ZAZA-225773 format. One record per residue (C-alpha): residue number from 1; residue in three letters; x, y, z. Coordinates in pm, whole numbers, padded with zeros to 5 digits. Example, Ala and Ser with C-alpha at 12.3 -4.5 7.8 and 13.67 -1.06 7.14 Angstrom:
<nodes>
(node 1, ALA, (01230, -00450, 00780));
(node 2, SER, (01367, -00106, 00714));
</nodes>
This chain:
<nodes>
(node 1, UNK, (02240, 09348, 01906));
(node 2, UNK, (02534, 09473, 02111));
(node 3, UNK, (02862, 09581, 01956));
(node 4, UNK, (03031, 09280, 02114));
(node 5, UNK, (02790, 09049, 01934));
(node 6, UNK, (02789, 09248, 01609));
(node 7, UNK, (03162, 09209, 01546));
(node 8, UNK, (03173, 08827, 01541));
(node 9, UNK, (02845, 08825, 01346));
(node 10, UNK, (02998, 09049, 01081));
(node 11, UNK, (03307, 08829, 01069));
(node 12, UNK, (03092, 08517, 01027));
(node 13, UNK, (02891, 08685, 00750));
(node 14, UNK, (03216, 08764, 00571));
(node 15, UNK, (03331, 08406, 00618));
(node 16, UNK, (03002, 08281, 00473));
(node 17, UNK, (03049, 08503, 00169));
(node 18, UNK, (03410, 08388, 00115));
(node 19, UNK, (03320, 08023, 00163));
(node 20, UNK, (03053, 08021, -00106));
(node 21, UNK, (03246, 08246, -00343));
(node 22, UNK, (03499, 07965, -00386));
(node 23, UNK, (03237, 07756, -00571));
(node 24, UNK, (03248, 07963, -00888));
(node 25, UNK, (03191, 07678, -01133));
(node 26, UNK, (02884, 07576, -00933));
(node 27, UNK, (02761, 07935, -00953));
(node 28, UNK, (02799, 07936, -01332));
(node 29, UNK, (02614, 07606, -01359));
(node 30, UNK, (02344, 07740, -01129));
(node 31, UNK, (02297, 08049, -01345));
(node 32, UNK, (02254, 07829, -01653));
(node 33, UNK, (02001, 07599, -01484));
(node 34, UNK, (01803, 07889, -01335));
(node 35, UNK, (01789, 08059, -01675));
(node 36, UNK, (01671, 07746, -01856));
(node 37, UNK, (01400, 07681, -01600));
(node 38, UNK, (01306, 08049, -01611));
(node 39, UNK, (01234, 08019, -01984));
(node 40, UNK, (01029, 07702, -01926));
(node 41, UNK, (00834, 07853, -01637));
(node 42, UNK, (00760, 08175, -01823));
(node 43, UNK, (00651, 07988, -02136));
(node 44, UNK, (00394, 07793, -01934));
(node 45, UNK, (00268, 08105, -01755));
(node 46, UNK, (00238, 08300, -02080));
(node 47, UNK, (00039, 08015, -02233));
(node 48, UNK, (-00197, 08027, -01934));
(node 49, UNK, (-00232, 08404, -01969));
(node 50, UNK, (-00300, 08380, -02343));
(node 51, UNK, (-00572, 08123, -02283));
(node 52, UNK, (-00726, 08359, -02027));
(node 53, UNK, (-00729, 08656, -02264));
(node 54, UNK, (-00387, 08809, -02197));
(node 55, UNK, (-00398, 08855, -01819));
(node 56, UNK, (-00437, 08614, -01530));
(node 57, UNK, (-00488, 08697, -01160));
(node 58, UNK, (-00379, 09056, -01222));
(node 59, UNK, (-00060, 08960, -01409));
(node 60, UNK, (-00008, 09080, -01766));
(node 61, UNK, (00272, 08944, -01985));
(node 62, UNK, (00533, 09181, -01841));
(node 63, UNK, (00414, 09103, -01491));
(node 64, UNK, (00450, 08731, -01552));
(node 65, UNK, (00797, 08780, -01696));
(node 66, UNK, (00895, 08984, -01391));
(node 67, UNK, (00755, 08717, -01161));
(node 68, UNK, (00930, 08432, -01344));
(node 69, UNK, (01273, 08591, -01345));
(node 70, UNK, (01251, 08725, -00991));
(node 71, UNK, (01148, 08383, -00863));
(node 72, UNK, (01434, 08215, -01047));
(node 73, UNK, (01679, 08479, -00929));
(node 74, UNK, (01573, 08459, -00566));
(node 75, UNK, (01569, 08081, -00529));
(node 76, UNK, (01944, 08061, -00466));
(node 77, UNK, (01935, 08369, -00244));
(node 78, UNK, (01668, 08253, -00002));
(node 79, UNK, (01739, 07877, -00032));
(node 80, UNK, (01430, 07660, -00005));
(node 81, UNK, (01602, 07338, -00111));
(node 82, UNK, (01730, 07047, 00099));
(node 83, UNK, (01963, 07224, 00344));
(node 84, UNK, (02090, 06986, 00616));
(node 85, UNK, (02423, 07131, 00732));
(node 86, UNK, (02307, 07192, 01087));
(node 87, UNK, (02132, 06856, 01106));
(node 88, UNK, (02448, 06683, 00986));
(node 89, UNK, (02649, 06840, 01269));
(node 90, UNK, (02383, 06735, 01518));
(node 91, UNK, (02390, 06378, 01385));
(node 92, UNK, (02771, 06350, 01405));
(node 93, UNK, (02794, 06520, 01744));
(node 94, UNK, (02994, 06815, 01611));
(node 95, UNK, (02718, 07040, 01740));
(node 96, UNK, (02875, 07006, 02086));
(node 97, UNK, (03178, 07197, 01956));
(node 98, UNK, (02951, 07468, 01815));
(node 99, UNK, (02768, 07505, 02144));
(node 100, UNK, (03097, 07543, 02329));
(node 101, UNK, (03203, 07840, 02117));
(node 102, UNK, (03160, 08190, 02266));
(node 103, UNK, (02911, 08290, 01996));
(node 104, UNK, (02536, 08234, 02001));
(node 105, UNK, (02464, 07929, 01783));
(node 106, UNK, (02159, 08071, 01607));
(node 107, UNK, (02323, 08409, 01547));
(node 108, UNK, (02635, 08241, 01409));
(node 109, UNK, (02442, 08034, 01155));
(node 110, UNK, (02221, 08329, 01060));
(node 111, UNK, (02521, 08556, 01002));
(node 112, UNK, (02691, 08295, 00784));
(node 113, UNK, (02368, 08246, 00590));
(node 114, UNK, (02336, 08620, 00524));
(node 115, UNK, (02692, 08621, 00387));
(node 116, UNK, (02602, 08329, 00162));
(node 117, UNK, (02290, 08513, 00044));
(node 118, UNK, (02493, 08818, -00060));
(node 119, UNK, (02717, 08598, -00274));
(node 120, UNK, (02415, 08420, -00423));
(node 121, UNK, (02255, 08754, -00508));
(node 122, UNK, (02565, 08870, -00693));
(node 123, UNK, (02649, 08539, -00862));
(node 124, UNK, (02316, 08364, -00917));
(node 125, UNK, (02036, 08622, -00927));
(node 126, UNK, (02153, 08915, -01136));
(node 127, UNK, (02239, 08735, -01460));
(node 128, UNK, (01907, 08544, -01499));
(node 129, UNK, (01709, 08861, -01419));
(node 130, UNK, (01905, 09067, -01673));
(node 131, UNK, (01867, 08790, -01931));
(node 132, UNK, (01494, 08775, -01877));
(node 133, UNK, (01457, 09153, -01881));
(node 134, UNK, (01644, 09180, -02210));
(node 135, UNK, (01454, 08903, -02391));
(node 136, UNK, (01109, 08903, -02233));
(node 137, UNK, (01067, 09233, -02050));
(node 138, UNK, (01076, 09333, -01686));
(node 139, UNK, (00868, 09573, -01478));
(node 140, UNK, (01099, 09815, -01297));
(node 141, UNK, (00919, 09956, -00990));
(node 142, UNK, (00827, 10320, -01032));
(node 143, UNK, (00739, 10371, -00665));
(node 144, UNK, (01043, 10510, -00476));
(node 145, UNK, (00917, 10343, -00159));
(node 146, UNK, (00941, 10004, -00328));
(node 147, UNK, (01299, 10073, -00433));
(node 148, UNK, (01384, 10157, -00072));
(node 149, UNK, (01200, 09862, 00083));
(node 150, UNK, (01295, 09594, -00170));
(node 151, UNK, (01646, 09531, -00023));
(node 152, UNK, (01486, 09516, 00322));
(node 153, UNK, (01224, 09272, 00194));
(node 154, UNK, (01484, 09044, 00034));
(node 155, UNK, (01694, 09049, 00352));
(node 156, UNK, (01389, 08957, 00561));
(node 157, UNK, (01305, 08683, 00311));
(node 158, UNK, (01649, 08531, 00375));
(node 159, UNK, (01598, 08561, 00751));
(node 160, UNK, (01254, 08395, 00739));
(node 161, UNK, (01390, 08119, 00518));
(node 162, UNK, (01682, 08063, 00754));
(node 163, UNK, (01452, 08054, 01056));
(node 164, UNK, (01236, 07788, 00889));
(node 165, UNK, (01536, 07579, 00786));
(node 166, UNK, (01691, 07619, 01132));
(node 167, UNK, (01375, 07479, 01293));
(node 168, UNK, (01357, 07187, 01050));
(node 169, UNK, (01722, 07100, 01114));
(node 170, UNK, (01675, 07115, 01491));
(node 171, UNK, (01444, 06816, 01455));
(node 172, UNK, (01764, 06611, 01422));
(node 173, UNK, (01799, 06636, 01801));
(node 174, UNK, (01495, 06408, 01828));
(node 175, UNK, (01497, 06219, 01497));
(node 176, UNK, (01771, 05992, 01373));
(node 177, UNK, (01710, 06078, 01009));
(node 178, UNK, (01543, 06398, 00880));
(node 179, UNK, (01590, 06369, 00503));
(node 180, UNK, (01223, 06286, 00459));
(node 181, UNK, (01123, 06586, 00669));
(node 182, UNK, (01357, 06815, 00475));
(node 183, UNK, (01218, 06692, 00143));
(node 184, UNK, (00863, 06751, 00265));
(node 185, UNK, (00958, 07103, 00377));
(node 186, UNK, (01120, 07175, 00039));
(node 187, UNK, (00810, 07067, -00153));
(node 188, UNK, (00563, 07253, 00069));
(node 189, UNK, (00771, 07571, 00093));
(node 190, UNK, (00824, 07578, -00284));
(node 191, UNK, (00453, 07538, -00353));
(node 192, UNK, (00300, 07762, -00086));
(node 193, UNK, (00581, 08018, -00110));
(node 194, UNK, (00496, 08100, -00470));
(node 195, UNK, (00809, 07967, -00632));
(node 196, UNK, (00638, 07728, -00871));
(node 197, UNK, (00346, 07956, -00963));
(node 198, UNK, (00225, 08285, -00812));
(node 199, UNK, (00012, 08241, -00503));
(node 200, UNK, (-00249, 08464, -00671));
(node 201, UNK, (-00314, 08182, -00920));
(node 202, UNK, (-00412, 07940, -00642));
(node 203, UNK, (-00776, 07855, -00572));
(node 204, UNK, (-00919, 08072, -00295));
(node 205, UNK, (-00893, 07804, -00026));
(node 206, UNK, (-00530, 07730, -00112));
(node 207, UNK, (-00443, 08101, -00106));
(node 208, UNK, (-00586, 08113, 00247));
(node 209, UNK, (-00371, 07817, 00347));
(node 210, UNK, (-00059, 07970, 00187));
(node 211, UNK, (-00102, 08310, 00352));
(node 212, UNK, (-00144, 08140, 00689));
(node 213, UNK, (00214, 08011, 00657));
(node 214, UNK, (00545, 08200, 00650));
(node 215, UNK, (00635, 08068, 00306));
(node 216, UNK, (00501, 08360, 00093));
(node 217, UNK, (00733, 08585, 00296));
(node 218, UNK, (01026, 08396, 00144));
(node 219, UNK, (00943, 08424, -00227));
(node 220, UNK, (00604, 08571, -00316));
(node 221, UNK, (00601, 08891, -00112));
(node 222, UNK, (00936, 09035, -00232));
(node 223, UNK, (00820, 08962, -00587));
(node 224, UNK, (00486, 09134, -00520));
(node 225, UNK, (00675, 09456, -00452));
(node 226, UNK, (00838, 09443, -00796));
(node 227, UNK, (00541, 09322, -01000));
(node 228, UNK, (00305, 09578, -00849));
(node 229, UNK, (00079, 09319, -00688));
(node 230, UNK, (00141, 09510, -00364));
(node 231, UNK, (00053, 09879, -00394));
(node 232, UNK, (-00007, 10171, -00161));
(node 233, UNK, (-00008, 10083, 00207));
(node 234, UNK, (00027, 09715, 00116));
(node 235, UNK, (00393, 09780, 00029));
(node 236, UNK, (00474, 09861, 00390));
(node 237, UNK, (00238, 09588, 00508));
(node 238, UNK, (00434, 09324, 00317));
(node 239, UNK, (00761, 09420, 00483));
(node 240, UNK, (00593, 09447, 00825));
(node 241, UNK, (00447, 09098, 00784));
(node 242, UNK, (00788, 08962, 00685));
(node 243, UNK, (00940, 09123, 00993));
(node 244, UNK, (00669, 08970, 01210));
(node 245, UNK, (00734, 08622, 01073));
(node 246, UNK, (01110, 08668, 01119));
(node 247, UNK, (01069, 08765, 01486));
(node 248, UNK, (00824, 08483, 01560));
(node 249, UNK, (01024, 08211, 01385));
(node 250, UNK, (01360, 08319, 01527));
(node 251, UNK, (01206, 08329, 01872));
(node 252, UNK, (01058, 07982, 01821));
(node 253, UNK, (01398, 07861, 01702));
(node 254, UNK, (01561, 07988, 02022));
(node 255, UNK, (01297, 07811, 02232));
(node 256, UNK, (01342, 07481, 02051));
(node 257, UNK, (01721, 07514, 02065));
(node 258, UNK, (01716, 07570, 02440));
(node 259, UNK, (01509, 07254, 02488));
(node 260, UNK, (01730, 07060, 02249));
(node 261, UNK, (02040, 07175, 02437));
(node 262, UNK, (01900, 07049, 02765));
(node 263, UNK, (01826, 06718, 02594));
(node 264, UNK, (02183, 06703, 02465));
(node 265, UNK, (02322, 06766, 02813));
(node 266, UNK, (02104, 06491, 02962));
(node 267, UNK, (02202, 06242, 02693));
(node 268, UNK, (02567, 06332, 02730));
(node 269, UNK, (02568, 06281, 03106));
</nodes>
């Protein structure tokens, strides 16, 4: 990225942070909801582990606690829910204004999303994780490489999530209504990404399906670094795989956007 492009991107990231930081009551409510569901999720997982003799799929009780609270903390950071902001602007025609601006459309939305993610990390992730660590235990990574790569992994998780959501929203150029598609994406990404239960608990065939998609790169793989599911060379492999998905999906997003833009020009005369 050139310096000329980096400056507006940084400004947009700051704007994204400031925009979402105004919703402080929503952040407090989100922390409460994430914490409650964290307790429910962990209780179910611990019951499964107890029935299996204390460990399940390589997770002990502390590992399950770490997974539960990391997954609850990250959900607001990476956003896998029904995001339709871009699709709404396409539907109303406001996207034409965005395309006329002297900033790359994909870069602008990505920068704003990264700013939002920073706010979500500070306001929505830290408190549930600290709560869970204090009451149920938490596995702090002892590998210095994990501590170095974890921020990179979380950042790439946000980028992969954005790239997926960007592609889904671009479908609005061809479809009149995409709420059904967005809901389907939310359900599939939540399941195959490892938000509901760890991917390691899936049957073998479903694990294969999940790992063939980018969704574990959004939730499961950053958590694997913390829980110790990824060790040795696999630590670097996780981040490399996330980077690969980010490059592929962003590139695909640019291709689809270019075709959608030509469609918009033709429809607009």
